[in-house]
C-alpha positions in Angstrom: -31.1 6.8 47.5 -30.8 3.9 49.9 -33.2 3.7 52.8 -31.9 4.5 56.3 -32.2 0.9 57.4 -30.0 -0.3 54.6 -27.4 2.4 55.4 -27.5 1.6 59.1 -27.0 -2.1 58.5 -24.2 -1.6 56.1 -22.3 1.3 57.6 -23.1 1.0 61.3 -23.1 -2.6 62.5 -24.4 -3.2 66.0 -20.9 -3.9 67.4 -19.7 -0.5 66.2 -22.8 1.3 67.7 -22.4 -0.6 71.0 -18.8 0.8 71.2 -20.2 4.3 70.5 -22.8 3.8 73.3 -20.1 2.7 75.8 -17.8 5.5 74.8 -20.5 8.2 75.0 -21.8 7.0 78.4 -18.3 7.0 79.7 -17.7 10.5 78.4 -21.0 11.7 80.0 -20.1 10.2 83.4 -16.7 12.0 83.3 -18.3 15.3 82.2 -20.9 15.1 84.9 -18.2 14.5 87.5 -16.1 17.4 86.1 -19.0 19.8 85.6 -21.8 18.8 87.9 -23.5 22.2 87.8 -24.2 22.2 84.0 -27.9 22.6 83.4 -28.0 19.6 81.0 -27.6 17.2 84.0 -30.8 18.7 85.7 -33.2 17.3 83.2 -32.8 13.5 83.4 -35.3 12.9 80.6 -33.1 14.7 78.0 -29.8 13.6 79.6 -30.5 9.9 80.0 -27.9 7.4 79.2 -27.1 6.5 75.7 -28.7 3.3 74.3 -28.4 1.5 71.0 -31.8 2.9 70.1 -31.0 6.5 71.0 -27.8 6.3 68.9 -29.6 4.8 65.9 -32.2 7.5 66.2 -29.4 10.2 66.3 -27.9 8.7 63.1 -31.3 8.6 61.5 -32.0 12.2 62.4 -28.7 13.3 61.0 -29.4 11.4 57.8 -32.9 13.0 57.6 -31.4 16.5 58.3 -28.9 16.0 55.5 -31.8 15.4 53.0 -34.3 17.9 54.3 -32.7 21.3 54.8 -34.6 23.7 57.0 -33.6 27.2 58.1 -33.1 26.4 61.7 -32.5 23.3 63.9 -35.6 24.1 65.9 -37.7 23.9 62.7 -37.3 20.1 62.7 -39.6 20.0 65.8 -41.9 22.7 64.6 -45.7 22.0 64.7 -46.4 24.7 62.1 -48.5 23.3 59.2 -46.1 24.6 56.6 -43.1 22.8 58.0 -42.4 19.2 57.0 -43.3 16.6 59.5 -41.3 13.3 59.7 -41.8 10.4 62.1 -38.1 10.3 62.9 -38.5 13.7 64.6 -42.0 13.3 66.0 -43.3 9.8 66.5 -40.2 8.3 68.0 -40.3 10.8 70.9 -36.9 12.3 70.4 -37.2 15.8 71.7 -35.0 18.7 70.6 -33.3 18.7 74.1 -32.5 15.0 73.9 -31.2 15.5 70.3 -29.0 18.3 71.4 -27.7 16.4 74.4 -26.8 13.3 72.3 -25.3 15.5 69.6 -23.1 17.4 72.1 -22.1 14.3 74.1 -21.7 11.7 71.4 -18.2 10.5 71.8 -16.1 7.9 70.0 -13.2 6.5 72.0 -11.2 3.6 70.8 -9.4 2.3 73.8 -7.1 0.0 71.7 -6.0 2.8 69.5 -5.4 5.1 72.5 -3.3 2.4 74.2 -1.3 1.8 71.0 -0.7 5.5 70.7 0.5 5.8 74.3 2.8 2.8 73.8 4.3 4.3 70.6 4.9 7.6 72.5 6.5 5.8 75.4 8.8 4.0 73.0 9.9 7.3 71.4 11.0 8.6 74.8 
C-alpha cells in the first residue's frame, strides 16, 4: 500500500488542491451570505477558511478512514484506550467539528468547464 505522501503527490498536485481551496472558500462565502444564521458560522475555529494544509489533512483523514474502519465517525476522535489513535486525527489538531465543516463545505468548481457548458447551452438555443 502506498504511503499517503506518495498518493498525495501523485494524485493531488498542488495546483489541483489550490483550485479546490479557492472553490471551497468561494462556496463558503456564498453559503454564509445565503444562510448567515447557520450554527457552523458561529464557531470561527471550526469554520475557518480552507487552506492547502487543511485540504491535504482532509484527504489524509479520508484515506485513513478508508483503511481503519470504526463503528462511528466520532470514534476517530475517541480517547478511549481501546480505540486506535492516529496522529492524522490527534496530533495535527484537526477537530471533529473542523473535519465535519470541511467535509460538508468541500466544493469543486471548475470555472472553465462551467463557462464551456453555458456557451454550449447558449449555442443550442
